[in-house]
VOPAGU-2260 file (C-alpha; in pm, 1 decimal, decimal comma):
REM VOPAGU-2260
SITE   aa  ch    i         X         Y         Z
SITE  GLN   A    0    8519,9   12293,7    9621,1
SITE  VAL   A    1    8693,1   12153,7    9925,8
SITE  GLN   A    2    8655,3   11795,0   10023,9
SITE  PHE   A    3    8854,7   11546,7   10223,6
SITE  VAL   A    4    8954,5   11223,2   10049,1
SITE  GLU   A    5    9024,5   10925,1   10271,3
SITE  SER   A    6    9219,1   10613,6   10170,7
SITE  GLY   A    7    9401,0   10315,9   10316,3
SITE  GLY   A    8    9111,5   10111,1   10443,7
SITE  GLY   A    9    9065,4    9742,8   10382,4
SITE  LEU   A   10    8998,9    9402,0   10530,1
SITE  VAL   A   11    9232,5    9291,9   10806,7
SITE  GLN   A   12    9234,1    9022,2   11070,0
SITE  ALA   A   13    9202,6    9107,5   11437,4
SITE  GLY   A   14    9538,1    9218,8   11572,3
SITE  GLY   A   15    9644,2    9362,7   11238,7
SITE  SER   A   16    9727,9    9718,0   11138,0
SITE  LEU   A   17    9620,1    9974,1   10882,5
SITE  ARG   A   18    9733,2   10326,6   10805,4
SITE  LEU   A   19    9469,0   10565,9   10684,0
SITE  SER   A   20    9543,6   10881,6   10490,6
SITE  CYS   A   21    9335,1   11193,1   10449,4
SITE  ALA   A   22    9407,7   11440,9   10173,3
SITE  ALA   A   23    9242,2   11778,8   10158,6
SITE  SER   A   24    9142,8   11848,9    9798,8
SITE  GLY   A   25    9063,5   12184,5    9640,2
SITE  SER   A   26    9319,7   12404,2    9473,0
SITE  THR   A   27    9276,7   12694,2    9712,6
SITE  PHE   A   28    9244,1   12502,0   10034,8
SITE  ARG   A   29    9538,9   12474,6   10265,5
SITE  LEU   A   30    9537,1   12273,3   10582,8
SITE  SER   A   31    9629,9   12545,1   10820,9
SITE  SER   A   32    9832,3   12469,3   11127,1
SITE  LEU   A   33    9552,3   12649,3   11309,1
SITE  ASN   A   34    9300,8   12379,3   11221,5
SITE  THR   A   35    9220,7   12092,9   11452,1
SITE  ILE   A   36    9177,5   11775,8   11247,5
SITE  GLY   A   37    8960,9   11487,0   11349,0
SITE  TRP   A   38    8922,4   11126,9   11242,7
SITE  TYR   A   39    8569,1   10999,3   11275,3
SITE  ARG   A   40    8408,4   10661,4   11221,5
SITE  GLN   A   41    8059,3   10533,9   11161,2
SITE  ALA   A   42    7960,1   10172,5   11209,0
SITE  PRO   A   43    7642,0   10035,3   11049,3
SITE  GLY   A   44    7334,9   10161,8   11229,1
SITE  LYS   A   45    7534,2   10389,2   11457,8
SITE  GLN   A   46    7614,7   10758,2   11468,5
SITE  ARG   A   47    7939,1   10905,2   11346,0
SITE  ASP   A   48    8181,8   10940,0   11634,5
SITE  LEU   A   49    8511,4   11119,7   11680,1
SITE  VAL   A   50    8793,3   10875,1   11751,3
SITE  ALA   A   51    9101,8   11096,7   11734,7
SITE  ARG   A   52    9195,5   11460,2   11693,9
SITE  ILE   A   53    9514,0   11661,6   11663,8
SITE  ASN   A   54    9525,9   12030,1   11739,9
SITE  SER   A   55    9727,4   12311,8   11593,6
SITE  GLY   A   56   10012,2   12242,0   11833,0
SITE  GLY   A   57   10029,4   11878,1   11730,1
SITE  SER   A   58    9883,6   11744,0   12052,6
SITE  PRO   A   59    9666,7   11436,4   11997,3
SITE  ASN   A   60    9361,0   11323,8   12183,8
SITE  TYR   A   61    9187,5   10987,3   12154,4
SITE  ALA   A   62    8860,2   10824,3   12239,1
SITE  ASP   A   63    8898,9   10572,3   12518,3
SITE  SER   A   64    8808,9   10290,3   12281,6
SITE  VAL   A   65    9119,0   10348,0   12065,8
SITE  LYS   A   66    9365,6   10494,0   12314,2
SITE  GLY   A   67    9699,2   10315,8   12303,5
SITE  ARG   A   68    9621,1   10155,0   11966,3
SITE  PHE   A   69    9565,7   10445,7   11725,1
SITE  THR   A   70    9802,2   10731,9   11645,0
SITE  ILE   A   71    9697,3   11047,9   11463,6
SITE  SER   A   72    9945,5   11269,1   11281,5
SITE  ARG   A   73    9944,4   11548,8   11025,2
SITE  ASP   A   74   10161,4   11698,8   10751,8
SITE  ASN   A   75   10039,9   12051,4   10682,2
SITE  ALA   A   76   10284,8   12100,8   10396,9
SITE  LYS   A   77   10126,6   11807,2   10214,3
SITE  ASN   A   78    9769,7   11891,8   10315,7
SITE  THR   A   79    9742,8   11544,3   10466,0
SITE  ALA   A   80    9652,5   11373,1   10790,9
SITE  PHE   A   81    9706,1   11012,5   10895,8
SITE  LEU   A   82    9566,2   10755,7   11133,7
SITE  GLN   A   83    9787,1   10461,3   11223,6
SITE  MET   A   84    9570,7   10183,3   11361,6
SITE  ASN   A   85    9731,7    9891,5   11542,6
SITE  SER   A   86    9591,4    9594,9   11733,6
SITE  LEU   A   87    9267,8    9624,7   11542,3
SITE  LYS   A   88    8955,0    9466,3   11683,2
SITE  PRO   A   89    8627,6    9361,8   11516,6
SITE  GLY   A   90    8465,8    9652,1   11700,7
SITE  ASP   A   91    8678,7    9891,3   11494,4
SITE  THR   A   92    8487,0    9792,8   11182,0
SITE  ALA   A   93    8338,3   10111,1   11034,6
SITE  ILE   A   94    8370,1   10370,0   10763,7
SITE  TYR   A   95    8641,1   10617,1   10863,3
SITE  TYR   A   96    8627,2   10985,7   10775,1
SITE  CYS   A   97    8838,3   11290,1   10842,1
SITE  ASN   A   98    8726,2   11648,6   10879,3
SITE  LEU   A   99    8802,4   11955,0   11078,5
SITE  LEU   A  100    8691,2   11980,9   11437,4
SITE  PRO   A  101    8420,2   12094,2   11461,9
SITE  PRO   A  102    8337,7   11930,2   11130,2
SITE  ILE   A  103    8218,7   12128,4   10830,4
SITE  ALA   A  104    7931,6   11951,2   10657,7
SITE  ARG   A  105    8037,0   12026,4   10301,1
SITE  TYR   A  106    8388,3   11890,6   10363,7
SITE  TRP   A  107    8280,1   11531,0   10432,3
SITE  GLY   A  108    8426,1   11283,8   10184,7
SITE  GLN   A  109    8321,4   10930,4   10100,9
SITE  GLY   A  110    8526,3   10777,8   10378,5
SITE  THR   A  111    8727,9   10456,9   10370,0
SITE  GLN   A  112    8592,5   10121,5   10483,1
SITE  VAL   A  113    8778,8    9933,4   10754,6
SITE  THR   A  114    8668,3    9577,5   10820,5
SITE  VAL   A  115    8829,1    9371,7   11095,7
SITE  SER   A  116    8759,6    9000,4   11096,1
SITE  SER   A  117    8779,9    8785,0   11407,3
């Protein structure tokens, strides 16, 4: 069974940084270079939104709210994706998830909590 496992979240003060990791589990699953990977986040009471994506060619794309502060990257050989988050704001507080784009429902993991204090 394939599932993404996110890690690296935590509590940080505004202006701080965190680096999130996303590992694709499942012995037969390989993160193909053909896949577009997305990082999503869901704040309490809000819908889950896409904040960053990286396509098969390695080109990133970001939501306006995180542009210039977040950097998405991937390592296909290690079945892993990353999200470097700098200059964090209280508004970035959410549970962060990774998945393919478009997302596959059964691949959602538990996410990793990011809390930014003011």
